[in-house]
C-alpha positions as CSV (number, residue, x, y, z in Angstrom):
1,M,-68.9,-57.8,12.1
2,T,-66.4,-60.5,12.5
3,A,-65.2,-63.3,10.7
4,M,-67.5,-65.4,13.1
5,A,-70.6,-64.1,11.4
6,L,-70.2,-64.8,8.5
7,P,-73.0,-67.9,7.8
8,R,-72.2,-71.7,7.6
9,T,-72.0,-72.9,3.8
10,V,-72.5,-76.8,1.9
11,L,-71.3,-77.9,-0.7
12,V,-73.7,-78.8,-3.0
13,K,-73.2,-80.5,-6.5
14,Q,-75.2,-79.8,-9.7
15,H,-75.9,-82.2,-11.6
16,F,-76.0,-82.6,-15.7
17,P,-76.2,-85.0,-18.0
18,D,-72.3,-85.9,-19.1
19,R,-71.8,-85.8,-23.0
20,R,-68.0,-85.8,-22.8
21,I,-66.6,-88.0,-26.6
22,V,-64.3,-90.3,-25.3
23,D,-62.0,-90.3,-27.9
24,I,-61.3,-86.8,-29.6
25,P,-59.1,-87.9,-32.5
26,A,-61.1,-90.7,-33.8
27,E,-63.8,-88.0,-34.1
28,V,-62.2,-85.5,-35.7
29,Q,-60.7,-87.6,-37.8
30,R,-64.4,-88.8,-38.5
31,E,-65.7,-85.8,-39.2
32,L,-63.5,-84.2,-41.5
33,S,-63.2,-87.7,-43.5
34,G,-66.9,-87.7,-44.0
35,S,-67.6,-84.0,-44.8
36,S,-65.9,-82.5,-48.5
37,L,-63.7,-80.5,-46.6
38,G,-60.9,-79.6,-49.0
39,A,-61.9,-82.0,-52.0
40,S,-61.2,-80.0,-54.5
41,L,-57.5,-79.7,-53.5
42,K,-54.2,-81.1,-54.7
43,P,-52.0,-83.2,-52.2
44,G,-48.8,-80.3,-51.3
45,A,-51.8,-77.4,-51.3
46,R,-51.2,-75.3,-47.9
47,I,-53.8,-75.1,-45.1
48,A,-54.1,-72.3,-43.0
49,I,-55.2,-73.8,-39.6
50,G,-57.2,-70.6,-37.3
51,V,-57.0,-70.7,-34.1
52,G,-58.7,-69.0,-31.2
53,S,-57.3,-67.8,-27.6
54,R,-60.5,-68.6,-25.5
55,G,-60.4,-71.7,-22.9
56,I,-61.5,-74.8,-24.4
57,S,-60.9,-78.1,-23.3
58,N,-59.0,-80.1,-25.0
59,I,-57.8,-77.5,-27.5
60,S,-54.4,-79.3,-28.3
61,T,-56.0,-82.2,-29.1
62,I,-58.2,-81.4,-31.0
63,V,-56.0,-79.2,-33.8
64,R,-53.2,-81.7,-33.4
65,A,-56.0,-84.3,-34.4
66,V,-56.7,-82.0,-37.5
67,V,-52.7,-81.2,-39.0
68,D,-52.9,-85.5,-38.3
69,Y,-55.6,-84.7,-41.1
70,W,-54.1,-82.6,-43.1
71,K,-51.4,-84.8,-43.6
72,S,-53.1,-87.6,-44.1
73,R,-54.0,-86.2,-47.1
74,G,-50.6,-85.4,-47.8
75,M,-51.5,-81.5,-47.5
76,N,-48.7,-78.8,-46.0
77,P,-50.6,-77.4,-42.7
78,F,-49.6,-74.6,-41.3
79,I,-51.0,-72.9,-37.9
80,F,-52.3,-69.2,-37.2
81,P,-53.7,-66.9,-34.6
82,A,-57.5,-65.8,-35.7
83,M,-57.9,-63.7,-32.0
84,G,-58.7,-60.2,-33.2
85,S,-56.9,-57.9,-30.3
86,H,-56.2,-61.0,-28.0
87,G,-52.3,-61.6,-27.1
88,A,-52.6,-57.4,-26.4
89,A,-52.8,-57.0,-30.2
90,T,-49.2,-57.8,-31.4
91,A,-47.9,-60.9,-32.9
92,E,-45.7,-62.7,-30.8
93,G,-48.8,-62.1,-28.1
94,Q,-50.7,-64.4,-30.0
95,A,-48.1,-67.0,-30.2
96,D,-47.6,-66.6,-26.6
97,V,-51.7,-67.3,-25.8
98,L,-51.6,-70.1,-28.1
99,A,-48.4,-71.8,-26.2
100,H,-49.4,-71.9,-23.3
101,Y,-52.7,-74.0,-24.9
102,G,-50.0,-76.6,-25.6
103,I,-49.8,-75.3,-29.5
104,H,-46.6,-75.2,-31.1
105,E,-44.6,-76.4,-33.5
106,A,-42.8,-78.7,-31.4
107,T,-46.5,-80.6,-29.9
108,M,-48.2,-79.8,-33.3
109,G,-45.6,-81.0,-35.2
110,V,-46.0,-78.1,-38.4
111,P,-45.2,-74.1,-37.7
112,V,-47.0,-72.1,-35.9
113,I,-47.0,-68.4,-38.1
114,S,-48.3,-65.5,-36.0
115,H,-48.0,-61.8,-38.0
116,L,-50.8,-58.8,-37.9
117,D,-50.7,-57.9,-41.7
118,V,-53.5,-58.7,-42.9
119,V,-55.3,-58.1,-46.7
120,S,-59.0,-56.2,-47.7
121,V,-61.4,-58.5,-48.8
122,G,-63.3,-55.7,-49.6
123,K,-67.0,-54.0,-47.9
124,T,-69.8,-55.6,-47.1
125,A,-73.3,-53.6,-48.7
126,D,-73.2,-50.9,-45.8
127,G,-69.7,-50.5,-46.5
128,I,-67.7,-52.4,-43.7
129,E,-63.6,-52.8,-45.1
130,S,-64.0,-57.0,-44.3
131,F,-59.8,-57.9,-43.5
132,L,-58.1,-61.7,-43.7
133,D,-54.3,-62.7,-42.3
134,K,-52.2,-62.0,-45.0
135,N,-50.9,-65.8,-44.7
136,A,-54.3,-67.5,-44.5
137,F,-55.3,-65.5,-47.8
138,E,-52.1,-66.9,-49.7
139,S,-52.8,-70.2,-48.3
140,D,-54.4,-72.8,-51.0
141,G,-57.4,-72.6,-48.1
142,V,-58.1,-71.8,-45.0
143,M,-59.6,-73.9,-42.2
144,L,-61.6,-73.1,-39.1
145,I,-61.6,-74.3,-35.7
146,G,-63.9,-72.7,-33.1
147,R,-66.1,-73.0,-29.7
148,V,-69.8,-72.9,-30.6
149,K,-71.3,-70.9,-27.4
150,W,-73.7,-67.8,-26.9
151,H,-72.0,-64.6,-26.2
152,T,-71.5,-61.7,-23.9
153,D,-72.3,-59.2,-25.0
154,F,-75.3,-59.5,-27.0
155,A,-77.9,-62.5,-27.7
156,G,-79.0,-63.3,-31.7
157,A,-78.7,-66.8,-33.5
158,I,-75.5,-66.7,-33.9
159,E,-73.3,-65.5,-31.3
160,S,-69.9,-66.8,-30.3
161,G,-68.3,-69.4,-32.9
162,L,-66.9,-69.7,-36.5
163,F,-68.8,-67.2,-37.9
164,K,-67.7,-64.8,-35.1
165,M,-63.9,-65.9,-35.2
166,M,-64.2,-65.6,-39.1
167,A,-65.4,-61.7,-39.2
168,I,-63.0,-60.2,-36.1
169,G,-60.3,-63.7,-35.6
170,L,-59.2,-63.7,-38.5
171,G,-59.3,-60.2,-38.7
172,K,-57.0,-59.3,-36.5
173,F,-56.2,-56.0,-35.0
174,A,-57.2,-53.7,-37.9
175,G,-60.1,-55.6,-38.4
176,A,-61.2,-56.4,-34.6
177,Q,-60.9,-52.3,-34.0
178,N,-63.2,-52.0,-37.2
179,Y,-65.9,-53.8,-36.8
180,H,-66.6,-53.3,-32.6
181,T,-66.4,-49.6,-34.0
182,H,-68.9,-50.5,-37.0
183,A,-71.0,-52.3,-34.2
184,F,-70.7,-49.3,-31.9
185,K,-74.3,-48.7,-34.0
186,K,-75.0,-51.7,-36.5
187,G,-75.0,-53.6,-33.7
188,L,-72.2,-56.9,-33.7
189,D,-75.2,-59.4,-34.8
190,H,-74.6,-57.4,-37.9
191,V,-71.3,-57.0,-38.1
192,I,-70.6,-60.7,-37.4
193,R,-73.0,-62.1,-40.3
194,A,-72.1,-59.0,-42.8
195,V,-68.1,-59.5,-42.3
196,G,-68.4,-63.1,-42.0
197,R,-70.7,-63.3,-45.5
198,Q,-67.8,-61.1,-47.1
199,V,-65.2,-63.3,-45.6
200,L,-67.0,-66.1,-47.1
201,S,-67.3,-64.5,-50.8
202,S,-63.0,-64.1,-50.6
203,G,-63.5,-67.6,-51.4
204,R,-60.6,-68.9,-49.0
205,I,-62.4,-70.9,-46.6
206,L,-62.5,-74.1,-46.5
207,G,-65.5,-74.7,-43.5
208,G,-64.8,-75.2,-39.6
209,L,-64.5,-77.5,-37.1
210,A,-67.7,-76.5,-34.7
211,I,-67.0,-77.5,-31.3
212,L,-70.0,-77.8,-28.4
213,E,-68.5,-77.8,-24.6
214,D,-71.2,-79.4,-22.3
215,A,-72.8,-78.4,-19.0
216,Y,-69.1,-79.4,-17.1
217,H,-66.5,-78.0,-20.1
218,N,-66.6,-81.5,-21.7
219,T,-65.5,-81.8,-25.4
220,A,-69.7,-82.7,-26.1
221,K,-69.7,-82.9,-30.2
222,L,-67.3,-82.4,-32.6
223,E,-68.7,-80.8,-36.7
224,A,-67.1,-80.4,-39.3
225,V,-69.2,-77.5,-40.9
226,P,-68.6,-76.9,-44.8
227,T,-69.3,-73.3,-46.3
228,T,-72.7,-74.1,-48.0
229,N,-74.5,-74.3,-45.1
230,M,-71.9,-72.7,-42.6
231,E,-74.2,-69.9,-40.9
232,S,-77.4,-71.6,-40.5
233,R,-76.1,-74.5,-39.2
234,E,-74.2,-72.5,-36.5
235,E,-77.8,-71.5,-35.9
236,E,-78.8,-74.5,-35.1
237,L,-75.6,-75.9,-33.1
238,L,-75.7,-72.7,-31.3
239,A,-79.5,-73.5,-30.3
240,L,-78.4,-77.2,-29.1
241,V,-75.2,-76.0,-27.1
242,K,-77.6,-73.0,-25.2
243,S,-80.2,-75.8,-24.9
244,W,-76.4,-77.6,-23.1
245,M,-76.1,-74.4,-20.5
246,A,-75.5,-74.6,-16.7
247,H,-76.5,-71.7,-14.3
248,V,-76.0,-71.1,-10.5
249,P,-78.7,-72.5,-9.4
250,C,-80.4,-69.7,-7.4
251,D,-81.0,-66.1,-7.0
252,L,-77.8,-64.6,-4.0
253,D,-77.7,-61.9,-2.9
254,I,-73.2,-62.0,-3.3
255,L,-72.2,-64.4,-5.8
256,I,-68.7,-65.1,-5.4
257,L,-66.0,-65.5,-8.5
258,D,-63.0,-67.1,-6.7
259,E,-61.1,-66.1,-10.4
260,I,-61.7,-64.7,-12.9
261,G,-59.6,-65.0,-17.0
262,K,-59.9,-64.6,-20.5
263,N,-59.1,-68.8,-20.6
264,I,-62.7,-68.9,-18.9
265,S,-64.6,-65.9,-21.2
266,G,-63.8,-63.7,-23.4
267,A,-65.6,-61.0,-20.9
268,G,-63.6,-62.7,-18.0
269,M,-66.7,-64.3,-16.6
270,D,-69.4,-65.1,-18.5
271,T,-72.3,-62.7,-18.2
272,K,-74.7,-64.6,-19.2
273,V,-73.6,-67.2,-15.7
274,A,-73.2,-64.1,-13.7
275,N,-75.7,-61.6,-15.1
276,R,-74.1,-58.9,-15.9
277,S,-73.4,-56.3,-19.0
278,V,-70.3,-55.2,-19.3
279,Q,-71.5,-52.0,-20.3
280,G,-71.6,-52.2,-16.3
281,A,-76.0,-53.4,-16.3
282,Y,-76.9,-55.2,-13.0
283,N,-79.5,-58.4,-13.8
284,P,-79.4,-57.8,-17.5
285,W,-80.6,-61.6,-18.9
286,P,-83.5,-63.1,-18.5
287,N,-84.3,-66.9,-17.2
288,T,-81.1,-66.2,-15.7
289,P,-80.7,-66.0,-11.7
290,H,-80.1,-62.3,-10.1
291,F,-77.4,-61.5,-8.1
292,Q,-76.9,-58.2,-5.9
293,R,-73.7,-58.2,-5.6
294,I,-70.2,-59.7,-7.2
295,F,-67.2,-60.3,-5.4
296,V,-64.2,-61.6,-7.4
297,R,-61.5,-62.9,-5.7
298,D,-58.5,-63.2,-8.5
299,V,-57.8,-63.5,-11.8
300,S,-56.9,-66.7,-13.2
301,D,-53.1,-67.9,-13.5
302,N,-54.5,-68.8,-17.0
303,T,-55.4,-65.5,-18.4
304,Y,-51.5,-64.0,-18.2
305,G,-52.5,-60.5,-16.6
306,N,-55.3,-59.7,-19.2
307,A,-58.5,-59.0,-15.9
308,V,-61.2,-58.2,-18.8
309,G,-64.0,-58.5,-16.9
310,L,-63.0,-56.7,-13.5
311,G,-65.6,-54.0,-13.4
312,M,-68.3,-56.1,-13.7
313,A,-67.6,-56.9,-10.0
314,D,-68.6,-55.2,-6.8
315,V,-65.8,-55.6,-4.9
316,L,-61.8,-57.3,-5.5
317,N,-59.5,-59.2,-3.1
318,S,-56.7,-56.4,-3.6
319,R,-54.0,-59.4,-4.0
320,M,-55.4,-59.7,-7.1
321,L,-54.7,-56.4,-9.1
322,P,-50.6,-56.0,-8.9
323,K,-51.4,-59.1,-11.0
324,I,-52.8,-57.4,-13.5
325,D,-51.0,-56.8,-17.3
326,W,-52.9,-53.4,-17.7
327,T,-51.6,-53.3,-21.4
328,P,-53.8,-56.3,-23.1
329,T,-56.8,-55.2,-20.6
330,R,-56.0,-51.8,-21.5
331,I,-56.2,-52.8,-25.6
332,N,-59.6,-55.7,-25.2
333,S,-61.4,-53.6,-23.8
334,L,-60.3,-50.7,-25.6
335,T,-61.1,-52.7,-29.0
336,A,-64.0,-53.9,-28.2
337,S,-65.4,-51.0,-27.3
338,T,-65.8,-51.6,-23.5
339,P,-64.2,-49.9,-21.5
340,A,-66.9,-50.2,-18.6
341,A,-65.8,-53.7,-18.4
342,I,-62.0,-52.1,-16.8
343,R,-63.0,-50.0,-14.5
344,T,-61.7,-50.7,-10.7
345,P,-64.8,-51.9,-8.5
346,V,-63.8,-51.3,-4.3
347,N,-61.4,-53.4,-3.3
348,F,-60.2,-54.4,0.2
349,P,-57.7,-57.1,1.4
350,T,-59.2,-59.9,3.2
351,D,-62.0,-61.8,1.6
352,V,-63.7,-61.5,4.4
353,E,-63.4,-57.8,4.6
354,C,-64.8,-58.0,1.1
355,L,-67.9,-59.8,2.8
356,E,-68.1,-57.8,5.3
357,R,-68.6,-54.8,3.3
358,M,-70.9,-56.2,1.0
359,M,-73.0,-57.8,3.0
360,P,-74.9,-54.7,4.2
361,T,-75.9,-53.2,0.7
362,V,-77.9,-56.0,-0.2
363,G,-81.1,-54.0,1.6
364,K,-81.4,-56.6,4.0
365,H,-81.3,-55.3,7.8
366,D,-80.8,-58.6,9.1
367,L,-77.7,-60.2,8.0
368,S,-78.5,-63.1,8.8
369,E,-80.4,-63.4,5.6
370,V,-78.4,-62.7,3.3
371,T,-77.8,-65.3,0.7
372,I,-74.0,-66.1,-0.4
373,G,-72.8,-68.2,-3.2
374,R,-69.8,-69.6,-5.0
375,I,-68.0,-71.0,-7.9
376,R,-64.3,-71.1,-9.0
377,N,-65.3,-69.4,-12.2
378,T,-68.3,-69.2,-14.7
379,L,-67.2,-72.2,-16.6
380,E,-67.5,-74.5,-13.4
381,L,-70.6,-74.7,-11.9
382,G,-70.7,-78.7,-11.2
383,L,-69.4,-77.4,-7.7
384,V,-70.7,-74.5,-5.7
385,E,-70.6,-73.3,-2.0
386,L,-73.8,-72.1,-0.3
387,S,-74.5,-70.7,2.5
388,E,-76.7,-72.7,4.8
389,N,-80.1,-70.4,4.6
390,L,-80.1,-71.8,1.0
391,L,-81.1,-75.1,1.7
392,P,-84.7,-73.9,1.4
393,V,-84.5,-72.8,-1.4
394,I,-83.0,-75.6,-3.1
395,A,-84.5,-78.1,-0.8
396,G,-86.4,-81.4,-3.3
397,R,-84.5,-80.3,-6.7
398,K,-83.2,-83.8,-8.3
399,E,-80.5,-82.5,-10.0
400,I,-78.3,-80.4,-7.1
401,E,-77.0,-83.0,-4.0
402,V,-75.8,-81.2,-1.0
403,M,-72.9,-83.0,-0.4
404,T,-71.8,-81.6,3.5
405,E,-73.9,-80.6,6.0
406,P,-73.3,-77.5,7.1
407,R,-70.0,-75.9,8.4
408,P,-68.3,-72.5,8.7
409,M,-66.3,-70.8,5.5
410,D,-63.0,-72.6,4.8
411,L,-61.0,-69.5,6.0
412,D,-57.2,-68.8,7.1
413,A,-55.6,-67.1,10.0
414,E,-55.9,-64.0,7.4
415,G,-59.4,-64.1,6.8
416,N,-59.0,-65.6,3.5
417,F,-60.5,-68.9,2.0
418,R,-57.8,-71.3,1.9
419,S,-58.0,-72.0,-2.0
420,K,-60.3,-71.5,-5.2
421,L,-63.5,-74.2,-5.1
422,S,-62.6,-77.7,-7.0
423,P,-63.8,-80.9,-6.9
424,A,-60.7,-82.0,-3.8
425,H,-63.1,-80.1,-1.3
426,L,-64.6,-82.8,-1.4
427,G,-62.3,-85.5,-1.5
428,E,-62.7,-86.7,-4.3
429,P,-59.6,-86.3,-7.8
430,V,-59.6,-83.1,-9.3
431,A,-61.0,-83.4,-13.2
432,S,-58.3,-82.5,-15.8
433,H,-59.7,-81.1,-18.9
């Protein structure tokens, strides 16, 4: 095969409801002012604000608004990383993750205190010792800021959100390692709930600010959640955000991801979009398009070398391998008991060769029938590149708009896509997150 044999493609837009909040600081103030969080605290109290490692839209704006709210009430807030083993399981690395999101003392106006010391807050009914960041434990109250979202490793009524942050995030490296070990037999759903309840029983948690994002990755809902109904309310919020979830528009023989990264998903790629398991299973998630092969072209600049998730791909462009920092990648994967997620797939030096090598492996004698789709990453699904032979599959679907005529793939002389997929390919301004 040669590059001339590759299919022509079209760019399509997927139209989702736009639920973005226009004035985020005002919404934060409204939510917190109308809540009971910290009602019993007196001016001068030290408030520990836990922030995680995910690439959440507008996270620095949200965190600064929370800081400003507590200051306006006469409190003394500080920020601490609530991210388990991320940031290579070092205090400096975790502070650096926050700084890369624009969360540091100069921008927030309060200290960012990053240490790995933890305090035990007792054991759950089934013997799981639970931990809390020492500085947070010694404060007058802990507030969490976290995105409620589906989890990449399991399905349940509570997945990724405030409870998970309260359990694994607040427990630092010691807690994360302990909890994932217990989860190997008990299940992560059980561990998150059990440890979360134990941490709540410490009396240190004030509540949390739940962040929900729409299908465009916009900040769509902010809600102050008190401890009194945190578990049940998070179940409701998860059900809501799942109803907003975006998918690739159809089954594909080959799904191309321009990038993976921790800023995109805890697993590098959202497993419930890519339909892969962190343990290696193909297409394990129901009601999700099926993909025979996944081709990953690069790692995100904002993942800072953490390439967890590369093991879910079938083929890689070799250029991404020198960008991998294996220290945080290994720590993250082994702490989560998911070594399969960092196995190195077969790789080739150009995008064209990766496609040429994969196309004959999908069970089709006529390679013109191979279906190919390309997305920037598993967060950004509004713009999708599809092979021309998929036009009959998407025809008549009101939520999909075909934006271009069929055209050759945009490849350079070396056989690589010229750039990562973005709205700029349509001559539109790139949306800012």
